[in-house]
C-alpha positions in Angstrom: 116.1 102.5 130.3 117.1 99.2 132.0 113.4 98.2 131.9 113.3 99.0 128.2 116.3 96.8 127.6 114.7 93.9 129.4 111.5 94.2 127.3 113.3 94.8 124.0 116.3 92.6 123.7 119.0 94.1 121.6 117.6 97.7 122.0 121.1 98.9 122.9 122.2 97.9 119.5 119.3 99.0 117.3 118.0 102.5 117.7 114.8 102.6 115.6 113.2 101.0 112.6 113.6 104.1 110.6 117.4 104.1 111.0 118.3 100.4 111.1 118.0 97.7 108.5 117.7 95.1 111.2 114.3 94.8 112.9 113.9 96.1 116.4 113.9 93.4 119.1 115.8 90.7 117.1 119.4 89.8 116.6 120.4 87.5 113.7 123.6 85.4 113.9 123.5 84.4 110.3 122.7 86.0 106.9 119.1 85.8 105.9 117.8 85.4 102.3 116.2 88.4 100.6 112.8 86.7 100.7 113.0 86.3 104.4 114.1 89.9 104.9 111.2 91.1 102.7 108.7 89.0 104.6 110.0 90.2 108.0 109.8 93.8 106.9 106.0 93.6 106.9 105.8 92.5 110.5 104.6 95.1 113.0 107.2 97.3 114.7 106.1 97.1 118.4 107.6 100.5 119.2 106.0 102.4 116.2 103.0 104.7 116.3 102.2 107.2 113.5 101.5 109.8 116.1 103.4 110.0 119.4 101.2 108.9 122.3 101.5 112.4 123.8 99.3 114.0 121.1 95.8 115.2 122.1 93.5 112.2 121.7 89.9 112.0 120.4 88.5 112.7 123.9 90.2 116.0 124.1 92.5 114.9 127.0 96.3 115.0 126.9 98.0 111.8 127.5 100.9 111.6 129.9 103.7 113.4 128.0 106.5 112.0 130.1 105.4 108.4 129.6 104.9 109.1 125.9 108.4 110.5 125.5 109.9 107.6 127.4 108.0 105.0 125.4 108.7 106.4 121.9 111.2 109.2 121.4 110.2 109.6 117.8 107.5 108.5 115.3 107.5 105.0 113.8 107.4 106.4 110.3 110.8 106.3 108.5 112.6 109.6 108.2 114.2 109.2 104.9 113.1 112.4 103.0 116.0 114.8 102.3 115.9 118.5 101.6 115.9 117.9 97.8 112.9 115.7 98.1 111.0 118.2 100.2 111.8 121.0 97.8 110.6 119.1 94.8 107.4 118.0 96.6 106.8 121.7 97.3 107.6 122.8 93.8 105.8 120.1 91.8 103.1 119.3 94.3 100.5 121.4 92.6 101.7 121.4 89.0 99.3 119.0 87.4 96.2 118.7 85.3 94.7 121.7 87.0 97.4 123.8 85.3 97.9 121.9 82.1 94.3 121.1 81.3 91.9 122.7 83.8 93.2 126.2 83.0 91.6 125.7 79.5 88.0 125.5 80.7 88.8 128.4 83.2 90.0 130.5 80.3 86.8 129.7 78.3 84.5 130.5 81.2 86.2 133.7 82.5 88.5 135.1 79.9 92.3 135.8 80.2 91.9 138.6 82.8 89.7 136.5 85.1 92.3 133.7 84.7 95.1 135.9 86.1 92.9 137.5 88.8 91.5 134.3 90.1 94.8 132.3 90.1 96.6 135.3 91.6 94.1 135.6 94.5 94.2 131.9 95.1 98.0 132.0 94.9 98.0 134.7 97.7 95.7 132.5 99.8 98.0 129.5 99.3 101.1 131.6 100.1 99.5 132.5 103.5 98.3 129.0 104.1 101.5 127.2 103.4 103.5 129.7 105.5 101.1 129.1 108.4 101.5 125.3 107.9 105.3 125.6 107.7 105.5 127.4 111.1 103.5 124.7 112.8 105.1 121.8 110.9 108.7 122.9 111.7 107.8 123.1 115.4 105.6 120.0 115.5 106.6 117.6 112.6 103.9 115.1 113.5 102.2 112.6 111.2 98.7 113.4 110.1 99.7 117.1 110.1 96.5 118.9 109.4 94.1 116.7 111.4 96.6 116.7 114.3 96.7 120.5 114.3 92.9 120.8 114.2 92.6 118.3 117.0 95.3 120.0 119.1 94.4 123.7 118.6 90.7 123.8 117.6 88.4 120.8 118.6 89.0 117.1 118.4 85.7 116.6 116.6 86.9 119.1 113.9 90.2 117.2 113.8 88.3 114.0 113.2 86.3 115.6 110.4 89.3 117.2 108.8 91.4 114.0 109.1 88.7 111.8 107.4 88.0 114.6 104.9 91.6 114.7 103.8 92.0 110.9 103.8 88.7 110.6 101.8 90.0 113.2 99.3 93.1 111.2 98.5 91.3 107.8 98.7 88.9 109.0 96.0 91.6 110.7 93.9 93.6 107.5 93.3 91.0 105.7 91.1 90.1 109.1 89.7 93.6 109.8 88.4 94.1 106.2 87.2 91.0 106.7 85.0 92.4 110.0 83.9 95.7 108.4 83.0 94.0 105.9 80.7 92.3 108.8 78.9 95.6 110.4 78.2 96.7 107.2 76.5 93.8 107.6 74.1 95.6 110.7 72.7 97.9 108.2 71.0 95.9 104.9 70.8 92.3 104.3 71.7 92.1 100.7 70.4 93.5 99.0 73.6 91.1 98.1 76.4 91.4 100.8 79.2 91.5 98.1 81.9 94.9 97.0 80.6 96.3 100.5 81.3 94.5 100.6 84.6 96.4 97.4 85.7 99.7 98.8 84.6 99.4 102.2 86.3 98.1 100.6 89.5 101.0 98.3 89.6 103.5 101.1 89.1 101.9 103.4 91.7 101.4 100.7 94.4 105.0 99.4 93.7 106.4 102.9 94.3 104.7 103.3 97.6 105.7 99.8 98.8 109.3 101.1 98.7 108.2 103.4 101.6 108.7 107.1 101.9 112.0 106.9 100.1 110.3 105.5 97.0 107.7 108.2 97.2 110.3 110.9 97.6 112.5 109.7 94.7 109.5 109.3 92.4 108.1 112.7 93.2 111.6 114.2 92.7 111.8 112.8 89.2 108.1 113.6 88.3 108.6 117.2 89.6 111.7 117.8 87.6 109.9 116.7 84.4 106.9 119.0 85.2 109.2 122.0 86.0 111.2 121.5 82.8 108.0 121.3 80.8 106.5 124.5 82.3 109.8 126.5 81.9 110.1 125.1 78.3 106.6 126.3 77.5 107.3 129.8 79.0 110.3 130.2 76.7 108.4 128.8 73.7 105.4 131.0 74.5 107.4 134.2 74.6 109.0 133.3 71.2 105.6 132.5 69.6 103.9 135.6 71.0 106.6 137.9 69.4 106.4 136.2 66.1 109.1 133.7 66.3 107.0 130.6 65.4 107.1 128.7 62.1 104.4 130.9 60.5 106.1 134.1 61.7 102.9 135.6 62.9 103.1 138.3 65.6 100.4 137.8 68.2 101.1 140.3 71.0 98.0 141.3 72.8 95.6 140.8 69.9 93.5 138.1 71.7 92.9 140.5 74.6 92.1 143.4 72.2 89.9 141.5 69.7 87.9 139.2 72.1 88.0 141.1 75.3 89.6 140.4 78.7 86.5 138.9 80.5 83.9 136.4 79.6 80.5 135.8 81.5 81.2 138.8 83.8 81.5 138.3 87.5 80.1 134.8 87.4 82.8 133.8 85.0 85.4 135.1 87.5 83.8 133.1 90.3 83.8 129.9 88.3 87.5 130.4 87.6 88.1 130.8 91.4 86.8 127.3 91.9 89.0 125.9 89.1 92.0 127.7 90.4 91.5 126.3 93.9 91.3 122.7 92.5 94.5 123.3 90.5 96.5 124.1 93.7 95.4 120.9 95.5 98.4 119.1 96.8 100.4 122.1 97.9 99.9 121.2 101.5 101.7 117.8 101.1 104.9 119.4 102.0 103.6 119.8 105.6 102.4 116.2 105.7 105.9 115.0 104.6 107.6 116.9 107.5 107.1 113.9 109.8 109.2 111.8 107.5 112.0 114.3 106.9 115.5 113.9 108.3 115.7 117.5 109.5 112.4 119.5 109.0 113.8 122.5 110.9 116.3 123.1 108.1 114.6 121.6 105.1 111.0 122.8 105.5 111.5 126.6 105.6 113.3 126.5 102.3 110.6 124.4 100.7 107.8 126.7 102.1 109.5 129.9 100.8 109.6 128.5 97.3 105.8 128.5 97.2 105.9 132.2 96.2 108.2 131.5 93.2 106.2 128.5 92.1 102.9 130.5 92.1 104.5 133.4 90.3 106.6 131.6 87.7 104.8 128.4 87.0 101.2 129.7 87.2 101.0 133.4 86.6 103.7 133.7 84.0 102.6 130.6 82.1 98.9 131.5 82.3 99.7 135.0 81.1 101.2 133.5 78.0 98.2 131.1 77.6 95.9 134.1 77.6 98.0 135.8 75.0 98.3 132.8 72.7 94.8 131.2 72.9 91.5 133.1 72.4 88.9 132.1 75.0 86.4 131.6 72.2 88.3 128.5 71.0 85.8 125.7 71.1 88.5 123.1 71.8 88.9 124.5 75.4 85.5 123.1 76.5 85.4 120.0 74.3 87.6 117.8 76.5 86.4 114.4 77.4 87.9 114.6 80.9 90.1 116.8 83.2 93.2 115.1 81.6 92.3 115.4 78.0 95.3 116.9 76.2 93.1 118.0 73.3 91.5 120.6 75.7 94.8 121.8 77.1 95.5 125.4 76.2 99.2 124.5 76.2 98.7 122.0 73.5 96.3 124.3 71.6 98.8 127.1 71.6 101.5 124.7 70.2 99.1 123.4 67.5 98.0 127.0 66.5 101.7 127.8 65.9 101.9 124.9 63.5 104.5 122.9 65.5 104.4 119.1 65.0 105.5 116.6 67.6 105.3 118.9 70.7 101.6 118.1 71.4 102.6 114.5 72.0 105.4 115.6 74.3 102.9 117.8 76.3 100.5 114.8 76.6 103.3 112.7 78.0 103.9 115.5 80.6 100.2 115.5 81.4 100.4 111.7 81.9 103.3 112.1 84.3 101.4 114.8 86.2 98.4 112.4 86.5 100.6 109.6 87.8 102.3 112.0 90.2 99.0 112.9 91.8 98.1 109.2 92.0 101.4 108.5 93.7 100.7 111.3 96.2 97.2 110.0 96.8 98.4 106.7 98.4 101.0 108.6 100.4 98.6 111.3 101.7 95.7 108.9 102.5 97.8 106.2 104.2 99.7 108.7 106.5 96.5 110.4 107.5 94.6 107.2 108.2 97.5 105.9 110.3 97.6 109.1 112.4 93.8 109.0 112.9 94.1 105.4 114.1 96.7 106.3 116.7 94.6 109.2 117.9 91.6 106.8 118.4 89.7 108.4 115.5 89.9 105.4 113.2 90.2 101.6 113.6 93.4 100.7 115.4 94.5 98.3 112.6 95.1 101.3 110.3 97.9 102.4 112.6 99.9 99.2 111.9 103.4 100.3 111.0 105.8 97.7 109.8 109.6 97.4 110.5 110.5 99.5 107.5 108.4 102.4 108.8 105.5 102.0 106.4 101.8 102.2 107.5 101.3 99.1 105.5 97.6 98.4 106.3 96.6 102.0 105.3 98.7 101.6 102.1 96.8 98.4 101.4 93.4 100.1 102.0 94.3 102.9 99.6 95.6 100.5 97.0 92.4 98.3 97.1 90.2 101.4 96.5 92.4 102.0 93.5 90.6 99.0 91.9 87.6 101.2 91.4 89.6 102.6 88.4 88.5 99.5 86.5 85.3 101.4 86.0 87.2 103.0 83.2 86.3 100.1 81.0 82.6 100.3 81.8 79.7 102.3 80.4 79.4 104.2 83.7 82.9 105.7 83.3 81.7 109.4 83.0 79.2 109.2 85.9 81.8 107.5 88.2 84.4 110.1 87.3 82.1 113.0 88.0 80.7 111.7 91.4 84.2 110.7 92.7 85.4 114.2 91.8 82.4 115.7 93.6 83.2 113.8 96.8 86.7 115.3 97.0 86.1 118.6 95.2 85.9 120.9 98.2 88.2 118.9 100.5 91.3 121.1 99.8 89.3 124.3 100.7 88.3 122.9 104.1 91.8 121.7 104.7 93.4 125.0 103.9 90.9 126.9 105.9 91.5 124.7 108.9 95.3 125.2 108.6 94.8 128.9 108.7 92.4 128.8 111.7 94.6 126.3 113.6 97.6 128.7 113.1 95.5 131.6 114.5 94.6 129.6 117.5 98.2 128.3 117.9 99.5 131.8 118.0 96.9 132.7 120.6 97.9 129.7 122.8 101.6 130.4 122.3 101.2 133.9 123.6 98.8 132.9 126.4 101.3 130.3 127.8 104.1 132.9 128.0 106.0 132.1 124.8 107.4 134.7 122.4 107.8 134.5 118.6 111.6 134.5 119.0 111.3 130.9 120.3 110.0 129.7 116.9 112.5 128.1 114.6 110.5 129.4 111.6 107.9 132.2 111.6 105.3 132.6 108.9 106.3 135.6 106.7 102.6 136.5 106.3 102.1 136.2 110.1 98.8 136.1 111.9 97.3 138.7 109.4 98.2 136.3 106.6 96.4 133.5 108.3 93.3 135.7 108.6 93.6 136.6 104.9 94.0 132.9 104.0 91.0 131.9 106.1 88.7 134.6 104.7 89.7 133.8 101.1 88.9 130.2 101.7 85.5 131.2 102.9 85.0 133.4 99.8 85.9 130.4 97.6 83.2 128.3 99.4 80.7 131.1 98.8 81.7 131.4 95.2 81.4 127.7 94.7 78.0 127.7 96.3 76.7 130.4 94.0 78.2 128.9 90.8 76.9 125.5 91.9 73.3 126.8 92.4 73.4 128.9 89.3 76.1 127.6 86.9 76.9 129.3 83.6 74.0 128.6 81.3 71.7 127.4 84.0 68.7 129.0 82.3 68.8 126.2 79.7 68.9 123.5 82.3 66.0 121.5 83.8 65.5 121.5 87.6 66.9 118.0 87.8 70.0 119.0 85.9 70.5 122.0 88.2 70.2 119.8 91.4 72.7 117.3 89.9 75.1 120.1 88.9 74.9 121.6 92.5 75.8 118.3 94.2 78.5 117.5 91.8 80.4 120.7 93.0 79.2 120.9 96.6 78.8 117.3 97.9 81.9 117.5 100.0 80.4 120.2 102.3 77.5 118.2 103.8 79.8 115.2 104.2 82.3 117.3 106.3 79.5 118.8 108.4 78.0 115.4 109.0 81.3 114.0 110.2 81.8 116.9 112.6 78.3 117.0 114.1 78.0 113.2 114.6 81.5 112.9 116.3 80.9 116.1 118.4 77.7 114.7 120.0 79.1 111.1 120.1 82.3 111.9 121.9 81.2 115.3 123.5 84.5 116.8 122.6 85.4 120.2 124.1 86.7 123.3 122.2 90.4 123.6 123.0 91.2 126.7 125.1 94.4 128.7 124.7 95.7 127.8 128.2 95.0 124.1 127.7 96.8 123.6 124.4 99.5 121.0 124.3 102.5 123.1 123.0 105.2 120.5 123.9 104.5 117.1 122.6 105.9 116.4 119.1 108.8 119.0 119.3 111.7 117.0 117.9 114.6 118.9 119.4 114.6 119.3 123.1 117.3 122.0 123.0 115.5 124.0 120.4 116.2 127.4 122.0 120.0 126.8 121.9 119.9 125.6 118.3 117.9 128.7 117.2 120.3 131.0 119.0 123.3 129.3 117.3 121.7 129.6 113.9 120.8 133.2 114.3 124.3 134.1 115.4 125.5 132.3 112.2 123.0 134.2 110.1 124.1 137.5 111.5 127.5 136.9 109.9 126.0 136.4 106.4 126.7 139.0 103.7 123.7 141.1 102.6 123.1 139.1 99.3 122.8 135.8 101.2 120.4 137.3 103.7 118.2 138.5 100.8 118.4 135.1 99.1 117.5 133.2 102.2 114.6 135.5 102.9 113.0 134.6 99.5 114.4 131.1 99.1 
């Protein structure tokens, strides 16, 4: 420690950039102006790395853990997220256009029964996946979460492919969502040049992320509250409308199921809904990525993970049940949307319009706009943190790992922001083509990410047992367990198979030309060859090994060194809880 004090003057007074407003390594004897403080905040923090140096590197070798712990006791990323932020990121992370608008085309393609079956099965898959992620993220709250776990427990080459796959997904999503946001504005006014809205939305989203993780957390907290209120409001309104409480007093009940049928396009219709449902849940895994920047993930993350069940059940299955009751799948408006954010194609808006209620469609469009901006906000956060972690693991240019004195991966944020300028294509004649191909590039990324999380958890459990550890040593255990991870992994594989089939032979393919069929296939399956190419090239280039159970690094990244004592104290406290509290904490 004496050596550290010599190298870093003032280190005895300033603990870390995440906890101190004064930059590490400098003392100031006089007040500085706000402009000077702002300029200095962008300077590199010499002690900061997005991933602790003890993490498995790109060459498959473990760095010196003792040296790593002595050099940096924690991540350079600021830890400002509180429990309420994490819970709202978990609750609102996947409530977006996939639910509000995408469910409309899913209803038209598969019918109301397919809608519930597909979303229910994907919900089970996500429940298993997020619990597996939660178990690993509570123990190892490291930046770059998913790629780091793939690198650590599977194969550094697969970690490289997954890291770039996930980063690429969010890099592409930002301009995609900005374009979608401009299209939601057209619901009210289509006379203004879309580029004007692109500039405004980019300024807002980039500005939020320049406030660091605290800005992201507060924005998502607000966005998620609005989305949750909107869904709960629709559920209450939907029940009233279905039983005849609307302005026209018409009782609907289950007439749409009875008159039009429960399924459309048979088994292929169900498979097409699977794909839509998987896209709708994208963003659920962000709660694991945020663990590295949470004050106390051991306490906050389990609560957020357990809420996934209620989010899937209440926000998706209940609301989509009502959608299937209120809107017939034969309604042409469901498939006439100009984009994935077109409120005119939203079954929620159609249900309200069918009831003869004025004003509420505009409210729902505003909620869709907020959902789109929320995804755009998450895209900069997700891509920048993943790129920074890749850089520190030697799997991306080192400059991307630049973390400033406010704990922000500022270069990676800048890269993501610059790519957002592609959204200015919204004002060009190539808008539709750009939208479709950017979507294709990131369409399957979530499936690969979720499958990798499940497989990494299976391998982690194998290594944990092989190295003599027991499950009682884990601060949080997946409720679905190892069986749940296998279920999640297999369901992810089934979704990829369903996507391949519906990509090769989409609904109505008999009326398509061979060129249109090829284009249709690559629009939905382009991400798969990209991931495989990344893996194979890096595997042969670096000659990375598969990680064996006995060689896994199960120590680096654990935040509390006395974790066993802390767990024992918590379990002794939990044993004194009354039965109602034990039941509540099991589910929430």
